[in-house]
N, C-alpha and C positions, 0 to 999 in steps of 0.2 A: 761635530758640533751637533749638539742637540737645539733646534730653535723653538724657546720656549715665551709664552703668556702666561702671566697670571692675574685671575680674576679673582676678587675680593668684595665685599661691602663694606670693609672697615679698612681704613688705608693704613693704623699699624700692623696689620695683619700682612696687610702688602709687601709694607717696609721691610718690614722682619724676614718674611721670607724672598725677599731679592738678594737679602744678604748672605742670607746660609745659603745659597744658592752660588752666589759669586764667590763666597769666601768656602765653602766644600763641596765645590763640585764644578769641576774644572771643562767637564766635556758638559757643559750649560748655557747656553748663553741666552740669557733675558731681552728681549726683543721688545715687552710693551707688558705695563702694567697698567690694569684697567679697575677704575671705582666702580664696581658698577655691573650688571648683567646687559645694559642699556649699549656701552663702551666696549665692553668684553665681546658680542657679539660685531660691531663694526673694526675690531681689530682684528679680529679672527677671519674673516672675509676678504679683509683687503693685506692682509701677512702672511695667511696659511703655515701657521708654524705647524711646529711635527709635536710639538707633548704643548699641552694645558692644564697647568695646576688651578682647578676650579672649585670653590664654594659653593655648597648646594645650598642651603638656606638664606638668600639674598631676596630683599624683597619688590616687589611688581617683576620683576626677570630673574626666577631661581637658575638653576644651576642646568635642570634638565630642560626648561623654556630654553637658555640660552645653548643647548645643544640640538634644538628643537628649530630653532632660529638662525641659523648656519648654512650657508650654503652646501657647505662641504666637512663630514664625519670623518675626514680622513689625514687622521689625527691621534694620538695616544691622549686619555684625560687620564692627570691621579686627581682624584677628588680629597679637598682638606674641608674636615669635618668635625665637630667637635660635637658629634654624634650619641648618643647613651648605646648599650650593648645588642640589643635588638636590632640597630637598627646596623650593626658592625656584623652580625651575620649576614645583612641583606648584600654587604657588601663581596664578604666571602663568598656568596650561594652565585654572584653573576660575577666574577673573576674579576673584579671592578679593582683596580688599586686606587686607596685612599691613605691620608694621613692624621690622625689624629693631632686634634691642636691640644693647645701648642707642640708644635713641631718637635720631633727629636732630627738631630744630624743623623743621625744612623740609621735610620726608619726612611728620611730623606734621601740617604745615597741608595740604602737596598730601592727603592724604591725606580733613582734613577737607571738601577744595576736592571731592572726587569722590563722596563720600557725598551733597553737597548739590545734585550734578547728577544723582544716581539715579534713572531715572525709576521711575515706580509699578509696571512689570513686576516690578521687581525682583524675582527670585523666591532665595532665601537656598538655599529646602531643594535646588535640583537640584546649586548652586554646591556646598556642603555635600561629596555624594554623589559630585561630579566630583574634589572635592579631595581626599576618603579614599581613592577610588582610584587617583587617582598616586601619592600617600602610601605606600600599603600597603609596600612592601617596607620604610620607617623603621620603620614603628608595631607590626612585627611581630616586633619581637625573642625570637629564641627561647633563646636563651644568656646565660648570665653568665658570666664571667671573672673569676676569682679570685686571687691570688697563692700561689702554693704554692711556699717556698722561692725557688729561682733563678729557677720557671719559673710562667707559667698555665696553670691546669687550668677545663675550660669545663665548667658544671654547667645543666642546665636551667635555665629558674624555679624547678618548683615543687621540684625539690630543695631547696631551701631554704625551710626551717622560718619561721628566726628569727633574730633577730641583735641580743644583748644590746650594751650600752654599756662599758665598762671602762677610762674615764679616756680616754684619750688612742689605746687598742685596742679595738677592735670583734669580738664573739667571733660568728661564723654556727654554726649547728646547723644540722645538714644531715639530711634522712630517712633518708641509712644510721647515723645514730646519730655521723659525725664528726663534730669540731668544729675550725675554720677562723678563725686568731686573725689579723687583721689590724691591720697600723702604723696606722690609718685612726679617727677618730671617728666614732662615729654619724653627725652629720649631714654626715660627707663621702661615707657610706657610703648616706646616702636620697639627697643630691644625682644620684650616678652609677647607682640605681636607678630615675630616675622613672621615671612611664610605664608597669613594674610594678605586680603586684596585693597591692604591700606600704602598710603603715601605720604610724604612727609611733604607738601608743596610749599612750605614756609617754615621758617623757624618755630613757629607760632601754630600750625596747625598740622594734624595730621587726619587727611582724609578716605574714606571708602570712597574704593572709587567705583563701586560697586552705585553707587547712590548721587552719581554725576549725573546733573542732569541736561547742561553743555557747557564744553570752556572755550575761550576766550583767549584767540593767541595776539600777538604785536609789543609792544614795549611796556603794556602794563597787564597783563594777560593775566587770568583769572579762572574762577570755575564758580560755575552757579549749580548749589547740590540741592536736592529734593527736598530737601527741610527751608528753601528759602534765603541759605547764608549766601553770602560770595567772596568769595576769599581768595587773595591774590596770590598768584602761585610769583613764587621768589627769580629774579634773572637766574641764579645759577644753579634751576632745579627745572626751568622750563624744558628744556632740550629733553633729559631721561625722562620727563614725565607727558610729552609727547610724544615718543617716539616707541612709548611701551602698548599704542593704541593700536588696533589692524586696524588700516583704513577701504576702501571703498574708495 
C-alpha cells in the first residue's frame, strides 16, 4: 500500500483528488490532506509518506519551497498543475510525473503505476533541479499588469504594497502613494497574483510581505507595513503567516 499526502491551496482540489484516489486507486492510502505549503511541510516531516501529490503554484510556500523545506526527499512526487504547454515540456524534460487539472482518472491511475515501477535509485533532488532550471522563464515573472482606464499599466511586483477589499472592488496601494481601484473582488486579485510575495492576512487585506516593517504576535496579531498601515492578522491565518518566515 502506497501512503500518500495531498498538498494544495484549494480545498476543492484537495477534496476531489482525495475522492478520486479513494474510489479508483485501491493501492493508495491518503494519510493526510494539507491546505497550503506550510501544513504540507509539517505533514511530510511527521508522516514520512511514500508519495506526495503536490500543487506547484501556491502562495507564499510553493511546491518547490515545500520540497526544499522537508527534512528528507525520500518519497515520490506527482505535481498537480494547471500550467500551460511550455511548462509541460519542463516536466517531461526533467522526468517528473505530473497531472493536469482537472485530473483525469485514467491519467491518475497511470501515474500511480509509474510510481510503483520507480527504481530504488529514484533521485528526486536532481529531477527537481532540472525542472526548476527548465521552468525558470515562467516562475520569474517580474511585472504585474493593472487596468487603468482603457489601458494596462505595468508595475514591478514590489511597487504594490497591499490590496484592500471594498465589497466587489479592490484598492491597490502602491509605493508611490498612488491608489488604483479595480472592479474585481480581493479573491480574484489573489488568484491572479499567485506565486508572488503576497499573503492574505485577513478577509479584507492582501499584503506584499516584502513591505512588512514588523509583525506582532499574540491574541491581537498584526503587521505594520512600510507605508505606516497597521493590518490585523486573522486568527485562522496566524500560524501559516508566522511559519513562512525564516527566523534566527
